[in-house]
FIKOLGU-779282 format. One record per residue (C-alpha): residue in one letter; x negated, y, z; residue number from 1. Coordinates in nm, 2 decimals, padded with zeros to 4 digits, always signed. Each point is the difference from the previous one (the first is absolute). Layout:
! FIKOLGU-779282
+-----+--------+--------+--------+-----+
! res !      u !      v !      w !   n !
+-----+--------+--------+--------+-----+
!   A !      X !      Y !      Z ! NUM !
...
+-----+--------+--------+--------+-----+
! end
This chain:
! FIKOLGU-779282
+-----+--------+--------+--------+-----+
! res !      u !      v !      w !   n !
+-----+--------+--------+--------+-----+
!   X ! +00.82 ! +01.84 ! -02.84 !   1 !
!   X ! -00.35 ! -00.13 ! -00.11 !   2 !
!   X ! -00.14 ! -00.34 ! -00.01 !   3 !
!   X ! +00.09 ! -00.37 ! -00.05 !   4 !
!   X ! +00.35 ! -00.07 ! +00.10 !   5 !
!   X ! -00.01 ! -00.40 ! -00.02 !   6 !
!   X ! +00.15 ! -00.15 ! +00.30 !   7 !
!   X ! +00.09 ! +00.33 ! +00.16 !   8 !
!   X ! +00.37 ! -00.08 ! +00.04 !   9 !
!   X ! -00.09 ! -00.31 ! +00.21 !  10 !
!   X ! -00.24 ! +00.16 ! +00.25 !  11 !
!   X ! -00.03 ! +00.36 ! +00.11 !  12 !
!   X ! -00.31 ! -00.01 ! +00.24 !  13 !
!   X ! -00.31 ! -00.22 ! +00.01 !  14 !
!   X ! -00.16 ! +00.03 ! +00.33 !  15 !
!   X ! -00.38 ! -00.08 ! -00.01 !  16 !
!   X ! -00.13 ! -00.11 ! +00.34 !  17 !
!   X ! -00.38 ! -00.04 ! +00.03 !  18 !
!   X ! -00.10 ! -00.24 ! +00.28 !  19 !
!   X ! -00.34 ! -00.05 ! +00.15 !  20 !
!   X ! +00.00 ! -00.17 ! +00.34 !  21 !
!   X ! +00.34 ! +00.12 ! +00.09 !  22 !
!   X ! +00.15 ! -00.32 ! +00.15 !  23 !
!   X ! +00.14 ! +00.21 ! +00.29 !  24 !
!   X ! +00.16 ! +00.26 ! -00.21 !  25 !
!   X ! +00.09 ! -00.11 ! -00.35 !  26 !
!   X ! +00.33 ! -00.17 ! +00.11 !  27 !
!   X ! +00.12 ! +00.32 ! +00.15 !  28 !
!   X ! -00.08 ! +00.20 ! -00.31 !  29 !
!   X ! +00.19 ! -00.25 ! -00.21 !  30 !
!   X ! +00.30 ! +00.02 ! +00.24 !  31 !
!   X ! +00.00 ! +00.37 ! -00.02 !  32 !
!   X ! +00.02 ! -00.01 ! -00.38 !  33 !
!   X ! +00.29 ! -00.24 ! +00.00 !  34 !
!   X ! +00.19 ! +00.22 ! +00.24 !  35 !
!   X ! -00.07 ! +00.31 ! -00.20 !  36 !
!   X ! +00.10 ! -00.16 ! -00.32 !  37 !
!   X ! +00.34 ! -00.09 ! +00.16 !  38 !
!   X ! +00.04 ! +00.35 ! +00.15 !  39 !
!   X ! -00.08 ! +00.17 ! -00.34 !  40 !
!   X ! +00.20 ! -00.26 ! -00.20 !  41 !
!   X ! -00.28 ! -00.07 ! -00.25 !  42 !
!   X ! -00.12 ! -00.31 ! -00.19 !  43 !
!   X ! -00.36 ! -00.08 ! +00.09 !  44 !
!   X ! -00.29 ! -00.23 ! +00.02 !  45 !
!   X ! -00.29 ! -00.02 ! +00.24 !  46 !
!   X ! -00.35 ! -00.10 ! -00.14 !  47 !
!   X ! -00.24 ! -00.08 ! +00.28 !  48 !
!   X ! -00.37 ! +00.00 ! -00.12 !  49 !
!   X ! -00.21 ! -00.19 ! +00.24 !  50 !
!   X ! -00.36 ! +00.13 ! -00.05 !  51 !
!   X ! -00.20 ! -00.30 ! +00.13 !  52 !
!   X ! +00.12 ! +00.03 ! +00.36 !  53 !
!   X ! -00.19 ! -00.19 ! +00.26 !  54 !
!   X ! +00.29 ! -00.05 ! +00.24 !  55 !
!   X ! +00.34 ! -00.16 ! -00.04 !  56 !
!   X ! +00.16 ! +00.27 ! -00.21 !  57 !
!   X ! +00.06 ! -00.24 ! -00.29 !  58 !
!   X ! +00.16 ! -00.26 ! +00.24 !  59 !
!   X ! +00.21 ! +00.28 ! +00.14 !  60 !
!   X ! +00.14 ! +00.12 ! -00.33 !  61 !
!   X ! +00.06 ! -00.36 ! -00.12 !  62 !
!   X ! +00.19 ! -00.08 ! +00.33 !  63 !
!   X ! +00.21 ! +00.31 ! -00.07 !  64 !
!   X ! +00.07 ! -00.12 ! -00.35 !  65 !
!   X ! +00.12 ! -00.33 ! +00.12 !  66 !
!   X ! +00.22 ! +00.15 ! +00.27 !  67 !
!   X ! +00.16 ! +00.26 ! -00.23 !  68 !
!   X ! +00.04 ! -00.16 ! -00.34 !  69 !
!   X ! +00.24 ! +00.26 ! -00.10 !  70 !
!   X ! -00.25 ! +00.29 ! +00.02 !  71 !
!   X ! -00.18 ! +00.10 ! -00.32 !  72 !
!   X ! -00.35 ! -00.05 ! +00.13 !  73 !
!   X ! -00.30 ! -00.11 ! -00.20 !  74 !
!   X ! -00.35 ! -00.07 ! +00.14 !  75 !
!   X ! -00.32 ! +00.05 ! -00.20 !  76 !
!   X ! -00.32 ! -00.12 ! +00.14 !  77 !
!   X ! -00.35 ! +00.12 ! -00.10 !  78 !
!   X ! -00.30 ! -00.24 ! -00.01 !  79 !
!   X ! -00.22 ! +00.30 ! +00.07 !  80 !
!   X ! +00.06 ! +00.35 ! +00.16 !  81 !
!   X ! +00.10 ! +00.24 ! -00.28 !  82 !
!   X ! +00.10 ! +00.31 ! +00.19 !  83 !
!   X ! +00.34 ! +00.18 ! +00.03 !  84 !
!   X ! -00.03 ! +00.20 ! -00.32 !  85 !
!   X ! -00.06 ! -00.29 ! -00.23 !  86 !
!   X ! +00.27 ! -00.20 ! +00.16 !  87 !
!   X ! +00.23 ! +00.31 ! -00.03 !  88 !
!   X ! -00.03 ! -00.01 ! -00.37 !  89 !
!   X ! +00.02 ! -00.37 ! -00.04 !  90 !
!   X ! +00.32 ! +00.01 ! +00.22 !  91 !
!   X ! +00.16 ! +00.24 ! -00.26 !  92 !
!   X ! -00.06 ! -00.24 ! -00.28 !  93 !
!   X ! +00.14 ! -00.29 ! +00.21 !  94 !
!   X ! +00.31 ! +00.21 ! +00.11 !  95 !
!   X ! +00.33 ! +00.06 ! -00.18 !  96 !
!   X ! +00.15 ! +00.29 ! +00.16 !  97 !
!   X ! +00.06 ! +00.36 ! -00.13 !  98 !
!   X ! -00.19 ! +00.15 ! +00.30 !  99 !
!   X ! -00.30 ! -00.11 ! +00.18 ! 100 !
!   X ! -00.13 ! +00.07 ! +00.34 ! 101 !
!   X ! -00.29 ! -00.11 ! +00.22 ! 102 !
!   X ! +00.11 ! -00.10 ! +00.36 ! 103 !
!   X ! -00.29 ! -00.08 ! +00.22 ! 104 !
!   X ! -00.01 ! -00.34 ! +00.15 ! 105 !
!   X ! -00.09 ! +00.13 ! +00.35 ! 106 !
!   X ! +00.36 ! +00.12 ! +00.04 ! 107 !
!   X ! -00.08 ! +00.36 ! +00.12 ! 108 !
!   X ! +00.30 ! +00.16 ! -00.18 ! 109 !
!   X ! +00.34 ! +00.04 ! +00.18 ! 110 !
!   X ! +00.30 ! -00.10 ! -00.19 ! 111 !
!   X ! +00.12 ! +00.35 ! -00.03 ! 112 !
!   X ! -00.31 ! +00.09 ! -00.20 ! 113 !
!   X ! +00.06 ! -00.28 ! -00.25 ! 114 !
!   X ! +00.37 ! +00.10 ! -00.03 ! 115 !
!   X ! -00.06 ! +00.37 ! -00.06 ! 116 !
!   X ! -00.25 ! -00.06 ! -00.28 ! 117 !
!   X ! +00.23 ! -00.27 ! -00.16 ! 118 !
!   X ! +00.30 ! +00.24 ! +00.02 ! 119 !
!   X ! -00.19 ! +00.25 ! -00.20 ! 120 !
!   X ! -00.07 ! -00.22 ! -00.29 ! 121 !
!   X ! +00.12 ! +00.15 ! -00.34 ! 122 !
!   X ! -00.05 ! +00.36 ! +00.12 ! 123 !
!   X ! -00.34 ! +00.01 ! -00.17 ! 124 !
!   X ! -00.26 ! -00.25 ! -00.15 ! 125 !
!   X ! -00.19 ! -00.01 ! +00.32 ! 126 !
!   X ! +00.13 ! +00.03 ! +00.37 ! 127 !
!   X ! -00.30 ! +00.12 ! +00.19 ! 128 !
!   X ! +00.01 ! -00.03 ! +00.39 ! 129 !
!   X ! -00.18 ! +00.24 ! +00.22 ! 130 !
!   X ! +00.00 ! -00.01 ! +00.37 ! 131 !
!   X ! +00.09 ! +00.28 ! +00.24 ! 132 !
!   X ! -00.10 ! -00.24 ! +00.30 ! 133 !
!   X ! -00.23 ! -00.30 ! +00.01 ! 134 !
!   X ! +00.04 ! -00.18 ! +00.34 ! 135 !
!   X ! -00.31 ! -00.19 ! +00.12 ! 136 !
!   X ! -00.25 ! +00.19 ! -00.21 ! 137 !
!   X ! -00.30 ! +00.16 ! +00.17 ! 138 !
!   X ! -00.09 ! +00.37 ! -00.06 ! 139 !
!   X ! -00.31 ! -00.07 ! -00.20 ! 140 !
!   X ! +00.20 ! -00.21 ! -00.25 ! 141 !
!   X ! +00.25 ! +00.29 ! -00.03 ! 142 !
!   X ! -00.29 ! +00.22 ! -00.08 ! 143 !
!   X ! -00.14 ! -00.23 ! -00.26 ! 144 !
!   X ! +00.34 ! -00.07 ! -00.16 ! 145 !
!   X ! +00.06 ! +00.38 ! -00.03 ! 146 !
!   X ! -00.35 ! +00.06 ! -00.13 ! 147 !
!   X ! +00.06 ! -00.28 ! -00.26 ! 148 !
!   X ! +00.32 ! +00.16 ! -00.12 ! 149 !
!   X ! -00.17 ! +00.34 ! -00.04 ! 150 !
!   X ! -00.28 ! -00.16 ! -00.20 ! 151 !
!   X ! +00.24 ! -00.18 ! -00.23 ! 152 !
!   X ! +00.20 ! +00.31 ! -00.06 ! 153 !
!   X ! -00.31 ! +00.20 ! -00.08 ! 154 !
!   X ! -00.13 ! -00.27 ! -00.24 ! 155 !
!   X ! +00.33 ! -00.06 ! -00.18 ! 156 !
!   X ! +00.17 ! +00.35 ! +00.01 ! 157 !
!   X ! +00.31 ! -00.15 ! +00.15 ! 158 !
!   X ! +00.16 ! +00.09 ! +00.34 ! 159 !
!   X ! +00.14 ! -00.31 ! +00.14 ! 160 !
!   X ! +00.03 ! -00.03 ! +00.38 ! 161 !
!   X ! -00.14 ! -00.36 ! +00.03 ! 162 !
!   X ! -00.16 ! -00.25 ! -00.23 ! 163 !
!   X ! -00.04 ! -00.32 ! +00.21 ! 164 !
!   X ! +00.38 ! -00.08 ! +00.05 ! 165 !
!   X ! +00.16 ! -00.29 ! -00.16 ! 166 !
!   X ! +00.19 ! +00.18 ! -00.28 ! 167 !
!   X ! +00.28 ! -00.15 ! -00.21 ! 168 !
!   X ! -00.09 ! -00.04 ! -00.37 ! 169 !
!   X ! +00.16 ! -00.12 ! -00.32 ! 170 !
!   X ! -00.16 ! -00.34 ! -00.04 ! 171 !
!   X ! -00.07 ! +00.06 ! -00.36 ! 172 !
!   X ! -00.22 ! +00.30 ! +00.09 ! 173 !
!   X ! -00.21 ! -00.21 ! +00.22 ! 174 !
!   X ! -00.06 ! -00.25 ! -00.28 ! 175 !
!   X ! -00.07 ! +00.27 ! -00.26 ! 176 !
!   X ! -00.21 ! +00.26 ! +00.19 ! 177 !
!   X ! -00.17 ! -00.20 ! +00.27 ! 178 !
!   X ! -00.35 ! +00.09 ! +00.11 ! 179 !
!   X ! -00.30 ! -00.23 ! +00.04 ! 180 !
!   X ! -00.11 ! +00.15 ! +00.33 ! 181 !
!   X ! -00.03 ! -00.27 ! +00.27 ! 182 !
!   X ! -00.05 ! +00.23 ! +00.31 ! 183 !
!   X ! +00.21 ! +00.20 ! +00.22 ! 184 !
!   X ! +00.02 ! +00.28 ! -00.24 ! 185 !
!   X ! +00.22 ! -00.19 ! -00.25 ! 186 !
!   X ! +00.32 ! +00.14 ! +00.11 ! 187 !
!   X ! -00.10 ! +00.36 ! -00.05 ! 188 !
!   X ! -00.16 ! -00.08 ! -00.33 ! 189 !
!   X ! +00.30 ! -00.19 ! -00.13 ! 190 !
!   X ! +00.25 ! +00.26 ! +00.13 ! 191 !
!   X ! -00.19 ! +00.29 ! -00.16 ! 192 !
!   X ! -00.02 ! -00.21 ! -00.32 ! 193 !
!   X ! +00.38 ! -00.01 ! -00.01 ! 194 !
!   X ! +00.03 ! +00.35 ! +00.05 ! 195 !
!   X ! -00.25 ! +00.07 ! -00.27 ! 196 !
!   X ! +00.23 ! -00.21 ! -00.23 ! 197 !
!   X ! +00.29 ! +00.22 ! +00.07 ! 198 !
!   X ! +00.19 ! -00.22 ! +00.25 ! 199 !
!   X ! +00.24 ! +00.18 ! +00.24 ! 200 !
!   X ! -00.01 ! -00.03 ! +00.37 ! 201 !
!   X ! +00.18 ! +00.07 ! +00.32 ! 202 !
!   X ! -00.16 ! +00.02 ! +00.34 ! 203 !
!   X ! +00.19 ! -00.14 ! +00.31 ! 204 !
!   X ! -00.09 ! +00.10 ! +00.36 ! 205 !
!   X ! -00.02 ! -00.29 ! +00.24 ! 206 !
!   X ! -00.13 ! -00.12 ! +00.34 ! 207 !
!   X ! -00.25 ! -00.28 ! +00.00 ! 208 !
!   X ! -00.20 ! -00.22 ! +00.23 ! 209 !
!   X ! -00.36 ! -00.12 ! -00.02 ! 210 !
!   X ! -00.23 ! -00.25 ! +00.16 ! 211 !
!   X ! -00.34 ! +00.14 ! +00.08 ! 212 !
!   X ! -00.27 ! -00.15 ! -00.20 ! 213 !
!   X ! -00.34 ! +00.09 ! -00.14 ! 214 !
!   X ! +00.00 ! -00.17 ! -00.33 ! 215 !
!   X ! +00.04 ! +00.33 ! -00.18 ! 216 !
!   X ! -00.32 ! +00.14 ! +00.16 ! 217 !
!   X ! -00.26 ! -00.21 ! -00.17 ! 218 !
!   X ! -00.27 ! +00.09 ! -00.25 ! 219 !
!   X ! +00.16 ! -00.22 ! -00.26 ! 220 !
!   X ! +00.33 ! +00.17 ! +00.01 ! 221 !
!   X ! -00.16 ! +00.34 ! +00.03 ! 222 !
!   X ! -00.18 ! -00.06 ! -00.34 ! 223 !
!   X ! +00.33 ! -00.15 ! -00.15 ! 224 !
!   X ! +00.21 ! +00.31 ! +00.10 ! 225 !
!   X ! -00.28 ! +00.23 ! -00.14 ! 226 !
!   X ! +00.00 ! -00.18 ! -00.32 ! 227 !
!   X ! +00.38 ! +00.04 ! -00.03 ! 228 !
!   X ! -00.02 ! +00.38 ! +00.08 ! 229 !
!   X ! -00.26 ! +00.04 ! -00.28 ! 230 !
!   X ! +00.21 ! -00.19 ! -00.25 ! 231 !
!   X ! +00.30 ! +00.21 ! +00.10 ! 232 !
!   X ! -00.21 ! +00.34 ! -00.04 ! 233 !
!   X ! -00.14 ! -00.13 ! -00.34 ! 234 !
!   X ! +00.36 ! -00.07 ! -00.13 ! 235 !
!   X ! +00.10 ! +00.35 ! +00.09 ! 236 !
!   X ! -00.32 ! +00.15 ! -00.16 ! 237 !
!   X ! +00.05 ! -00.20 ! -00.32 ! 238 !
!   X ! +00.36 ! +00.13 ! -00.02 ! 239 !
!   X ! -00.10 ! +00.36 ! +00.04 ! 240 !
!   X ! -00.27 ! -00.02 ! -00.25 ! 241 !
!   X ! +00.19 ! -00.18 ! -00.28 ! 242 !
!   X ! +00.35 ! +00.13 ! +00.03 ! 243 !
+-----+--------+--------+--------+-----+
! end
């Protein structure tokens, strides 16, 4: 095993829950994590990062804390919006678990998905989910998702089936090898960075759900993802030239 071992005996998994205007869903996401932890028999903590929500997300989480004082739930509030990737790294530094996983505050993952990923902990350094079926996702987003995977594999030289799932990492790896990308490409950039560092992985087939949204189809995110693809390709080129 690699990495820092301080506090690992106390907490197995730190769940990072990013939250932005999720007052209707964040409580359900927390409830599922509590149930999954009990089902899998793990020690855990839940780190909710509110990224400057404009709705009652903070009040909802605080009410949950008051109503469930026995749940290891901590709330972090940003004064300005920092984005998921930056909060993802900060959560790793705030956490205390051996393993670390992002769980979206919009509560789209079924309990079975959480449980299957947690059950595979320890089989490799990274547990990477890929989805055989994604309910609620339109054909155009399926096409874009597949194209993105092809581009990342081409740029990196790896052959993963999916890069935008919420993988399970060793928390120390997130602290040590995190990337500075702030856009939607950060997951692929980080995951390929870990593979470049020699981390092992296991892929897990799952069924997922989605809520249709257009946030990923903006010029800003297109530029950000393109930037990540270039960085991934340059890393591969650098390795091939100087190995």
